[in-house]
PANU-98004 format. One record per residue (C-alpha): residue in three letters; chain; x negated, y negated, z negated. Coordinates in nm, 2 decimals, padded with zeros to 4 digits. Each point is the difference from the previous one (the first is absolute). Layout:
BEGIN
  aa ch     xx     yy     zz
 Ala  A      X      Y      Z
...
END
This chain:
BEGIN
  aa ch     xx     yy     zz
 Met  A  00.00  00.00  00.00
 Gln  A -00.28 -00.24 -00.09
 Arg  A -00.18  00.07  00.33
 Thr  A  00.32 -00.07  00.19
 Val  A  00.06 -00.33 -00.17
 Phe  A -00.37 -00.09  00.05
 Ala  A  00.02  00.09  00.37
 Ile  A  00.32 -00.21  00.05
 Leu  A -00.16 -00.30 -00.18
 Leu  A -00.31  00.04  00.21
 Leu  A  00.20  00.01  00.32
 Ile  A  00.20 -00.31 -00.10
 Ser  A -00.31 -00.20 -00.08
 Ala  A -00.17  00.11  00.32
 Val  A  00.30 -00.11  00.21
 Trp  A  00.03 -00.33 -00.19
 Met  A -00.37 -00.08  00.07
 Leu  A  00.03  00.04  00.37
 Pro  A -00.02 -00.35  00.16
 Val  A  00.23  00.07  00.30
 Ala  A  00.10  00.30  00.21
 Gly  A -00.20 -00.13  00.29
 Ala  A -00.32 -00.04 -00.19
 Ala  A -00.08  00.36  00.06
 Ser  A -00.02 -00.06  00.37
 Val  A -00.31 -00.22 -00.06
 Ala  A -00.18  00.29 -00.16
 Thr  A  00.11  00.24  00.27
 Gly  A -00.10 -00.22  00.29
 Val  A  00.36 -00.02  00.13
 Ser  A  00.10 -00.35  00.12
 Ala  A  00.11 -00.21 -00.29
 Ala  A  00.17 -00.34 -00.03
 Pro  A -00.25 -00.29  00.04
 Gly  A  00.05 -00.11 -00.37
 Ile  A -00.09  00.35 -00.13
 Ala  A -00.31  00.02  00.22
 Ala  A -00.11 -00.35 -00.12
 Ala  A  00.05  00.11 -00.36
 Ala  A -00.19  00.32  00.06
 Ser  A -00.31 -00.18  00.14
 Gly  A -00.07 -00.16 -00.34
 Leu  A -00.08 -00.33  00.15
 Pro  A  00.22 -00.31  00.01
 Asp  A  00.10 -00.17  00.33
 Pro  A -00.27 -00.27  00.03
 Arg  A  00.25 -00.24  00.16
 Leu  A  00.22  00.02 -00.31
 Thr  A -00.27  00.06 -00.27
 Pro  A -00.35 -00.12  00.10
 Gly  A -00.10 -00.05 -00.36
 Ala  A -00.08 -00.32 -00.19
 Val  A -00.25 -00.10 -00.27
 Asn  A  00.04 -00.21 -00.31
 Pro  A -00.20 -00.32  00.04
 Ala  A -00.02 -00.03 -00.38
 Val  A -00.22  00.32 -00.01
 Thr  A -00.36 -00.05  00.12
 Gln  A -00.33  00.18 -00.03
 Ala  A -00.10 -00.26 -00.26
 Asn  A  00.29  00.06 -00.23
 Ile  A  00.07  00.37  00.02
 Gln  A -00.11  00.06 -00.36
 Gln  A  00.27 -00.24 -00.12
 Thr  A  00.26  00.12  00.25
 Ile  A  00.02  00.35  00.15
 Cys  A -00.26  00.16 -00.23
 Glu  A  00.18 -00.12 -00.31
 Arg  A  00.20  00.28 -00.15
 Gly  A  00.37 -00.07  00.04
 Tyr  A -00.05 -00.27  00.26
 Thr  A  00.24  00.15  00.27
 Lys  A  00.29  00.01 -00.25
 Thr  A -00.03 -00.38 -00.02
 Ile  A  00.05 -00.05  00.37
 Arg  A  00.21  00.29  00.11
 Pro  A  00.33 -00.12  00.15
 Pro  A  00.31  00.11 -00.18
 Val  A  00.23  00.27  00.12
 Ser  A  00.27 -00.26  00.05
 Tyr  A -00.22 -00.13  00.29
 Thr  A -00.15  00.33  00.13
 Glu  A  00.32  00.21  00.01
 Pro  A  00.19 -00.22  00.24
 Leu  A -00.31 -00.04  00.20
 Lys  A -00.05  00.37  00.02
 Arg  A  00.36  00.05  00.12
 Arg  A -00.04 -00.27  00.27
 Gln  A -00.34  00.15  00.11
 Leu  A  00.14  00.35  00.02
 Arg  A  00.24 -00.13  00.26
 Glu  A -00.27 -00.20  00.18
 Tyr  A -00.22  00.30  00.02
 Gly  A  00.28  00.21  00.13
 Tyr  A -00.06  00.28 -00.24
 Ala  A  00.27  00.26  00.03
 Asp  A -00.04  00.08 -00.37
 Gln  A  00.16 -00.30 -00.17
 His  A -00.03  00.14 -00.36
 Ile  A -00.19 -00.26 -00.18
 Trp  A -00.13  00.24 -00.26
 His  A -00.20  00.19  00.27
 Tyr  A -00.22 -00.31  00.04
 Glu  A -00.22 -00.23 -00.21
 Glu  A  00.01 -00.36  00.10
 Asp  A -00.38 -00.01  00.01
 His  A -00.26 -00.27  00.07
 Leu  A -00.20  00.08  00.31
 Val  A -00.29 -00.19 -00.15
 Pro  A  00.04  00.11 -00.36
 Leu  A  00.02 -00.24 -00.29
 Glu  A -00.30  00.19 -00.14
 Val  A -00.22 -00.14  00.28
 Gly  A  00.15 -00.34  00.02
 Gly  A  00.31  00.06  00.22
 Ala  A  00.27 -00.27  00.02
 Pro  A  00.27  00.09 -00.26
 Ser  A  00.32 -00.13  00.15
 Asn  A -00.08 -00.05  00.37
 Pro  A  00.24  00.22  00.21
 Arg  A -00.28  00.04  00.25
 Asn  A -00.19  00.19 -00.27
 Leu  A  00.29  00.21 -00.12
 Trp  A  00.15  00.31  00.17
 Pro  A  00.22  00.30 -00.08
 Glu  A -00.27  00.27 -00.03
 Pro  A  00.13  00.36  00.00
 His  A -00.05  00.23 -00.29
 Tyr  A  00.00  00.29  00.24
 Gly  A -00.22  00.11  00.29
 Lys  A -00.37  00.07  00.01
 Trp  A -00.10 -00.37 -00.03
 Asn  A  00.24 -00.12 -00.27
 Ser  A  00.00 -00.25 -00.28
 Tyr  A -00.17  00.24 -00.24
 Gln  A -00.30  00.05  00.24
 Lys  A -00.03 -00.38  00.04
 Asp  A  00.00 -00.05 -00.38
 Lys  A -00.32  00.21 -00.02
 Leu  A -00.18 -00.23  00.25
 Glu  A  00.13 -00.30 -00.19
 Asn  A -00.16  00.13 -00.32
 Glu  A -00.32  00.09  00.17
 Leu  A -00.05 -00.34  00.17
 His  A  00.10 -00.19 -00.31
 Trp  A -00.27  00.19 -00.19
 Arg  A -00.26 -00.08  00.26
 Val  A  00.09 -00.37  00.02
 Cys  A  00.00 -00.04 -00.37
 His  A -00.33  00.18 -00.04
 Gly  A -00.18 -00.19  00.26
 Gln  A -00.02  00.28  00.25
 Met  A  00.22 -00.16  00.27
 Pro  A  00.07 -00.37  00.08
 Leu  A  00.36 -00.10 -00.05
 Arg  A  00.06 -00.10  00.37
 Lys  A -00.13  00.34  00.12
 Ala  A  00.25  00.18 -00.22
 Gln  A  00.28 -00.22  00.13
 Lys  A -00.09  00.07  00.36
 Val  A  00.03  00.38 -00.06
 Tyr  A  00.37 -00.05 -00.05
 Glu  A  00.05 -00.26  00.27
 Arg  A -00.16  00.24  00.26
 Asn  A  00.11  00.35 -00.10
 Trp  A  00.03  00.12 -00.35
 Ile  A  00.00  00.37  00.11
 Glu  A -00.35 -00.04  00.15
 Gly  A -00.10 -00.17 -00.32
 Tyr  A  00.14  00.30 -00.19
 Arg  A -00.20  00.24  00.21
 Lys  A -00.32 -00.20 -00.05
 Tyr  A  00.02 -00.09 -00.37
 Val  A  00.23  00.26 -00.16
 Ala  A  00.03  00.33  00.18
 Gly  A -00.20  00.28 -00.16
 Arg  A -00.14 -00.22 -00.27
 Tyr  A  00.22  00.10 -00.30
 Lys  A -00.02  00.32 -00.20
 Asp  A  00.38 -00.01 -00.04
 Pro  A  00.16 -00.17  00.31
 Tyr  A  00.33 -00.04 -00.18
 His  A -00.14 -00.19 -00.30
 Trp  A -00.07 -00.37  00.07
 Gly  A -00.20 -00.05 -00.31
 Tyr  A -00.28  00.23  00.09
 Arg  A -00.31 -00.18  00.11
 Arg  A -00.20  00.12  00.29
 Phe  A -00.25  00.27 -00.08
 Arg  A -00.35  00.02  00.15
END
């Protein structure tokens, strides 16, 4: 009886977690709606979200801004701003999956490396699903933040990684460098 209940709960949670019925077509290579394909790529449309930096954050003041513990909490836009923006951008992007909880309204250039907090050109609905999802990008954000704050990378170079192609940045700076790829807190090992 307990196994049956557990199996039913597992099945219900698996179905609830599926973004949309058509999302499976991306994984199988069958033609999908353009919005689903865009979401699966992991990259924002550069016409809609080219990225933007915060002019108040400079190389000279990183220790008082981005490297200060808790700094991003002081500049992060409220949900009352980001949720309506996320809904609008889901339509603009043409995503077939309009379930807002399947996305993070993310900063293309992260706040952790001096991204603009409220500029819509730096915010986009980043999928939680797919190979290149919000969780993968978070790992890169943590890595480049650490490098900038420890003098191993100039601020502007870190910002350009996101403006160009964060997936390439992930491959260069993160892939294969963590003992536990699912734990963001682990430092690289050498």
